[in-house]
C-alpha positions in Angstrom: 10.2 -5.8 7.3 8.1 -2.7 7.4 9.4 0.2 5.3 10.3 3.3 7.2 7.9 6.2 6.3 9.4 9.6 7.1 7.6 11.5 9.8 9.9 14.5 9.4 7.9 17.7 9.7 9.4 18.9 6.5 7.8 15.9 4.7 4.4 16.8 6.3 4.7 20.3 5.0 5.4 19.2 1.4 2.2 19.7 -0.6 0.2 16.7 -1.7 0.0 16.2 -5.5 -3.6 15.8 -6.9 -4.4 14.9 -10.5 -7.7 14.5 -12.4 -8.0 11.0 -13.7 -10.4 8.0 -14.1 -10.2 5.6 -11.3 -11.5 2.1 -11.5 -13.7 0.3 -9.0 -13.5 -3.4 -9.9 -16.4 -5.7 -8.9 -15.2 -9.2 -8.4 -16.8 -12.4 -7.1 -13.8 -14.5 -6.0 -11.3 -14.1 -8.8 -14.0 -13.6 -11.4 -14.2 -10.0 -12.6 -17.9 -9.0 -13.0 -17.6 -5.3 -13.9 -15.2 -2.4 -13.9 -16.8 0.9 -13.0 -15.0 3.9 -14.2 -15.0 6.8 -11.6 -14.2 10.3 -12.7 -12.1 11.6 -9.8 -9.4 13.8 -8.3 -6.7 11.3 -7.2 -3.8 11.6 -4.9 -0.8 11.1 -7.0 1.8 11.3 -4.1 3.1 7.7 -3.8 2.6 5.8 -0.5 6.3 5.9 0.2 6.2 9.7 0.4 3.3 9.9 2.7 3.1 9.7 6.5 0.8 7.3 8.4 -1.4 10.3 9.4 -4.4 9.7 7.1 -6.6 12.0 9.2 -4.2 14.9 8.2 -4.7 13.9 4.6 -8.4 13.8 5.0 -8.2 17.3 6.3 -6.5 18.4 3.1 -9.0 16.8 0.6 -9.8 19.1 -2.3 -13.4 19.8 -3.1 -15.0 17.4 -5.5 -15.4 19.1 -8.9 -18.9 19.3 -10.4 -17.9 16.9 -13.2 -16.3 14.3 -10.8 -17.8 11.8 -8.4 -15.0 11.4 -5.9 -11.6 12.2 -4.5 -9.6 9.1 -4.3 -6.6 8.0 -2.1 -5.4 5.0 -4.1 -2.7 3.8 -1.5 -2.4 5.7 1.8 -0.3 4.2 4.6 -2.2 3.2 7.7 -1.3 2.0 11.2 -4.8 0.9 12.1 -7.8 -0.6 10.3 -10.2 2.1 9.0 -14.0 1.7 9.1 -15.3 0.4 5.9 -17.8 3.4 5.6 -17.6 6.9 7.2 -19.7 10.0 6.7 -22.9 8.2 5.9 -25.0 11.4 6.4 -22.1 13.9 5.7 -21.5 15.7 2.3 -18.7 13.2 1.6 -19.1 9.5 2.0 -15.7 7.6 2.6 -15.6 4.1 1.4 -12.5 1.8 2.0 -12.5 -0.4 -1.1 -9.3 -2.2 -0.1 -6.7 -2.4 2.6 -3.9 -4.5 3.6 -0.1 -5.1 3.1 1.7 -4.0 0.0 5.1 -5.4 -0.8 7.9 -3.4 -2.3 11.5 -3.6 -3.6 13.8 -0.7 -2.6 15.7 0.2 -5.7 18.0 2.6 -4.1 21.4 1.1 -4.2 23.1 -1.6 -6.3 21.9 -4.9 -7.5 24.7 -6.5 -5.6 23.6 -4.9 -2.4 20.0 -6.0 -3.1 20.8 -9.7 -3.6 23.1 -9.6 -0.6 19.9 -9.4 1.5 18.9 -12.9 0.2 20.1 -16.1 1.7 22.8 -17.9 -0.3 20.3 -20.6 -1.2 17.8 -18.1 -2.5 20.4 -16.4 -4.7 21.4 -19.7 -6.2 17.8 -20.7 -6.7 17.0 -17.6 -8.7 20.2 -17.9 -10.7 19.4 -21.6 -11.5 15.9 -20.5 -12.7 17.4 -18.0 -15.1 19.9 -20.6 -16.4 17.2 -23.2 -16.8 15.0 -20.8 -18.8 17.9 -19.9 -21.0 18.6 -23.6 -21.6 15.0 -24.2 -22.7 15.1 -21.0 -24.9 18.0 -22.0 -27.1 20.7 -20.7 -24.8 19.6 -17.0 -24.6 17.7 -14.7 -22.3 15.7 -12.2 -24.2 14.0 -9.4 -22.3 12.7 -6.3 -24.0 11.9 -3.1 -22.2 9.1 -0.9 -23.6 8.8 2.8 -22.6 8.4 4.9 -25.8 5.1 5.6 -27.5 6.3 3.9 -30.8 7.0 0.7 -28.8 3.6 0.3 -27.3 1.8 -1.5 -30.2 4.3 -4.3 -30.0 4.0 -4.5 -26.2 0.2 -4.5 -26.4 0.1 -7.3 -28.9 2.5 -9.4 -26.9 0.6 -8.8 -23.6 -2.8 -9.5 -25.1 -1.5 -12.7 -26.8 -0.1 -14.0 -23.5 -3.1 -13.1 -21.4 -5.5 -14.8 -23.9 -3.8 -18.1 -22.9 -4.3 -17.7 -19.2 -7.2 -18.1 -16.7 -7.6 -14.3 -16.8 -9.2 -14.4 -20.2 -11.8 -16.9 -18.8 -12.7 -14.8 -15.8 -13.2 -11.4 -17.4 -9.6 -10.1 -16.8 -8.2 -10.1 -20.3 -5.6 -7.5 -21.2 -7.8 -4.5 -22.2 -5.2 -1.7 -22.6 -5.3 -0.2 -26.0 -2.0 0.6 -27.8 -3.2 4.2 -28.2 -3.8 4.6 -24.5 -0.4 3.0 -23.7 1.3 5.3 -26.2 -0.4 8.3 -24.6 0.9 7.3 -21.2 4.3 6.5 -22.6 4.4 10.0 -24.1 4.1 11.4 -20.5 6.7 8.9 -19.3 4.0 7.3 -17.3 4.3 3.6 -18.2 6.9 0.8 -18.4 6.5 -2.6 -20.0 8.7 -5.7 -20.0 8.3 -8.8 -22.1 10.3 -12.0 -21.8 10.7 -14.1 -25.0 11.5 -17.7 -25.6 12.9 -18.5 -29.1 11.2 -15.4 -30.4 7.8 -15.9 -28.9 6.5 -13.8 -25.9 6.0 -16.0 -22.8 5.6 -13.4 -20.0 5.0 -9.7 -19.5 4.6 -7.1 -16.8 3.1 -3.6 -17.1 4.1 -1.0 -14.5 2.7 2.6 -14.0 5.1 5.4 -13.1 4.1 7.2 -10.0 6.7 9.9 -9.2 9.9 7.9 -8.5 8.0 4.6 -8.0 6.9 1.9 -10.4 3.5 0.4 -9.5 2.5 -3.0 -10.8 -0.6 -2.7 -13.1 -0.8 -6.3 -14.5 1.3 -9.3 -15.3 0.8 -12.8 -16.9 2.8 -15.7 -18.3 2.1 -18.4 -20.8 1.0 -21.5 -18.8 2.7 -23.7 -21.4 6.0 -22.5 -20.1 5.1 -22.6 -16.4 7.7 -25.2 -15.5 10.4 -22.7 -16.6 9.1 -20.0 -14.3 9.0 -17.2 -16.9 7.4 -14.7 -14.5 10.2 -15.1 -12.0 12.9 -14.9 -14.6 11.4 -11.8 -16.1 11.3 -10.0 -12.8 14.8 -11.1 -12.0 16.2 -9.7 -15.2 14.0 -6.5 -15.0 15.3 -5.8 -11.5 18.9 -6.0 -12.7 18.1 -3.5 -15.4 16.3 -1.2 -13.0 19.1 -1.2 -10.4 21.5 -0.2 -13.2 19.1 2.5 -14.5 18.8 4.2 -11.0 15.7 6.2 -12.0 13.2 4.7 -9.6 13.2 4.4 -5.8 10.7 1.6 -5.3 8.9 -1.2 -7.1 5.3 -1.4 -5.6 3.7 -4.8 -6.1 0.3 -3.6 -5.4 -2.4 -5.7 -3.6 -2.3 -9.5 -3.1 0.0 -11.8 -1.2 1.6 -14.0 -3.9 4.7 -16.1 -3.3 6.8 -14.4 -6.0 6.3 -11.0 -4.2 7.6 -12.5 -1.0 10.6 -13.8 -2.9 11.6 -10.4 -4.3 10.3 -7.8 -1.8 12.5 -6.0 0.7 9.7 -4.1 2.5 6.0 -4.2 3.5 3.7 -1.4 4.2 0.0 -1.4 5.2 -2.1 0.8 3.0 -5.8 1.6 2.3 -7.6 2.6 -0.9 -10.3 5.2 0.0 -13.0 6.6 -2.3 -14.3 9.8 -0.9 -17.6 10.0 -2.9 -20.0 12.9 -3.3 -22.7 11.6 -1.0 -25.5 10.8 -3.3 -27.9 7.8 -3.4 -26.3 6.5 -6.5 -22.8 6.6 -5.0 -24.1 5.0 -1.8 -25.6 2.1 -3.8 -22.4 1.8 -5.7 -20.2 1.4 -2.6 -22.7 -0.9 -0.9 -22.9 -3.2 -4.0 -19.1 -3.4 -4.2 -18.8 -4.3 -0.5 -21.7 -6.8 -0.9 -19.6 -8.8 -3.4 -16.7 -8.9 -1.0 -19.0 -10.2 1.7 -20.4 -12.8 -0.7 -17.0 -14.0 -1.6 -16.1 -14.4 2.0 -19.3 -16.3 2.6 -18.5 -18.6 -0.3 -15.0 -19.3 1.1 -16.4 -20.2 4.5 -19.0 -22.6 2.9 -16.4 -24.3 0.7 -14.0 -24.6 3.6 -16.8 -26.1 5.8 -17.3 -28.8 3.2 -13.6 -29.5 3.1 -13.1 -28.0 -0.4 -9.9 -26.2 0.4 -8.6 -25.9 -3.2 -11.9 -24.3 -4.3 -11.9 -22.0 -1.4 -8.3 -21.0 -2.3 -9.4 -20.1 -5.8 -12.3 -18.0 -4.5 -10.0 -16.2 -2.1 -7.2 -15.5 -4.6 -8.3 -12.0 -5.4 -9.4 -11.3 -1.8 -6.0 -11.6 -0.1 -5.3 -7.9 -0.1 -8.6 -7.0 1.4 -9.3 -7.0 5.1 
């Protein structure tokens, strides 16, 4: 189901919200993170659910790139058509589409009962059984903690880092790198939300979400592989959704890029979006964008080679991080 984006003229006349921030351009080969390049930018803060599909109108409203910034960034703009990977090669501003594809969301407007009524009877029972099974394996209780205040971020950071250290992410350069100080700063601006699921007092799964207006956007998530059979990630999200529907502060959960099975289980809407870096057109920025795209092409070539040799599982691992990229 594609989410309905308002095309009401009043919505188009609403000013776009721009903020100064550091954006990250992540260089990956398959699922291996090679480097994260920090980009000083002016970024569009208006969430994708509050934008129209008219990206050309947004391009026409781009602010000038400040002298101490390298780009204006559209992190997730709705699109109806594929955009060219590069545009404006000889213009003052070079546009580079770093990612594009479907994003899955949960509409939080309403009650939890109305939300689960959209599921089949079998899916509702399946999720409830997973929660009961996890409770049985955890001494009969379900313990989920919510972290949103600055004073809570040290505990959250320690739990998230300890969980991620046990996963493949730590081996491929994607360890949990958020500091407690940075998280506390974001929490002081009501800009972050964390959830941790515990089993007999030990953290086994976490999710970190960023607040974007009235949306929550997934930043990172992981679970302890030793508890994989108990589906801790699924159980965490199931419990967190119950809390969010009761809270009624946010309109949408945005699962960000990547087509993973758990997102399809919980999502109620899909929207195609693009991430666009509008760089100051310098040789350095051209090389930066070209090197990023070269890694995407190299990953695709490796997938084709492994598939050609009948190594489908290996191809799947290479492609895991590419699923959100056209």
